C-alpha positions in Angstrom: 28.7 -33.4 40.2 30.4 -35.8 43.6 30.5 -34.3 47.2 32.9 -32.5 47.9 35.8 -34.8 49.1 36.9 -34.1 53.0 40.5 -34.4 54.1 41.9 -34.6 57.6 45.5 -33.1 57.8 47.6 -33.8 61.0 51.0 -31.8 60.6 52.8 -30.5 63.2 54.6 -27.8 61.5 52.8 -25.0 61.0 53.5 -23.6 58.0 53.6 -26.2 56.3 50.0 -27.2 57.1 49.1 -24.0 56.0 50.6 -25.1 53.1 48.7 -28.5 52.4 45.9 -26.7 53.4 46.0 -23.9 51.0 47.1 -26.7 48.2 43.9 -28.7 48.9 41.2 -26.4 49.0 42.5 -25.0 45.4 42.1 -28.2 44.2 38.7 -28.5 45.5 38.6 -30.4 48.6 37.7 -29.8 52.3 40.3 -29.8 54.3 39.9 -30.0 58.6 43.8 -29.4 60.0 45.2 -30.1 63.1 48.5 -29.8 64.6 48.8 -33.6 66.6 48.1 -36.8 65.9 45.5 -36.6 69.2 43.1 -33.9 67.8 42.8 -35.0 64.7 41.8 -38.5 65.9 39.3 -37.0 68.3 38.2 -34.5 65.0 38.1 -37.9 62.9 35.4 -40.3 66.0 32.9 -37.2 65.2 32.6 -37.5 61.4 34.0 -39.5 58.4 36.6 -38.4 55.9 37.6 -40.0 52.8 41.3 -39.0 53.6 43.9 -38.9 56.0 46.9 -36.9 55.3 49.2 -37.1 58.4 52.8 -36.8 59.5 54.7 -39.2 60.6 56.6 -37.5 63.5 54.3 -35.8 65.9 54.1 -34.8 69.4 51.3 -36.5 71.5 50.2 -39.0 69.1 52.8 -40.3 66.2 51.1 -40.4 62.5 51.5 -44.2 62.3 49.5 -44.4 65.6 47.0 -41.9 64.1 46.3 -44.1 60.8 46.4 -47.3 62.7 43.4 -46.1 65.1 41.8 -44.5 61.9 41.4 -47.7 60.4 40.2 -49.3 63.1 37.4 -46.3 63.3 36.7 -46.7 59.2 38.1 -49.3 57.4 37.5 -47.1 54.3 39.6 -44.3 55.4 42.6 -43.9 52.9 45.9 -42.8 54.8 49.1 -41.1 53.2 52.1 -39.9 55.1 54.1 -36.8 54.6 57.5 -37.5 56.0 60.8 -35.4 56.1 62.3 -38.7 57.4 63.0 -41.1 54.1 64.2 -43.1 56.4 61.4 -43.9 57.9 60.3 -46.4 55.5 57.4 -48.1 56.8 58.3 -51.6 57.9 56.0 -54.9 57.0 55.2 -54.9 60.7 54.8 -51.4 61.8 50.9 -52.0 61.7 50.4 -49.2 58.9 47.3 -49.7 57.1 48.4 -52.0 54.3 47.5 -49.5 51.0 49.3 -46.3 52.8 51.0 -44.2 50.8 54.4 -42.3 51.8 55.2 -39.1 50.3 58.7 -37.4 51.2 59.3 -34.1 52.1 60.0 -31.8 49.9 57.5 -32.1 47.6 55.8 -30.1 45.2 52.4 -29.0 45.6 51.0 -30.3 42.5 52.5 -34.0 43.2 50.9 -34.1 46.5 47.3 -32.7 44.6 48.0 -35.9 42.0 49.1 -38.2 44.6 45.8 -37.2 46.7 43.4 -37.4 43.2 45.2 -41.0 42.6 44.6 -42.2 46.2 40.9 -41.2 46.1 40.1 -42.3 42.6 40.9 -45.9 43.7 
């Protein structure tokens, strides 16, 4: 049995965050969640995570900046963005990690868990 994969979640919407944490924990992941990019980043400096799951639009530090800093700290971390703004398509020059995945809200939890599993298995 492999170690529990650790996911760092940054999502400023409280209901959404609780919802995601529950779904991911039910799927067997160890989740640390934060309501802003800055505190998520500070946690990332303390210990490694396999996956950063982050909202794009957040106060203090947005998801794109968080992802950029996260991959500087740990080039192996996988990144998945969740966004309610499909228009926030990640343009090639926005310095986002090259193989980051984007999931647009609303999505089904099973889709989220499926995408997370695929990304971590890659």
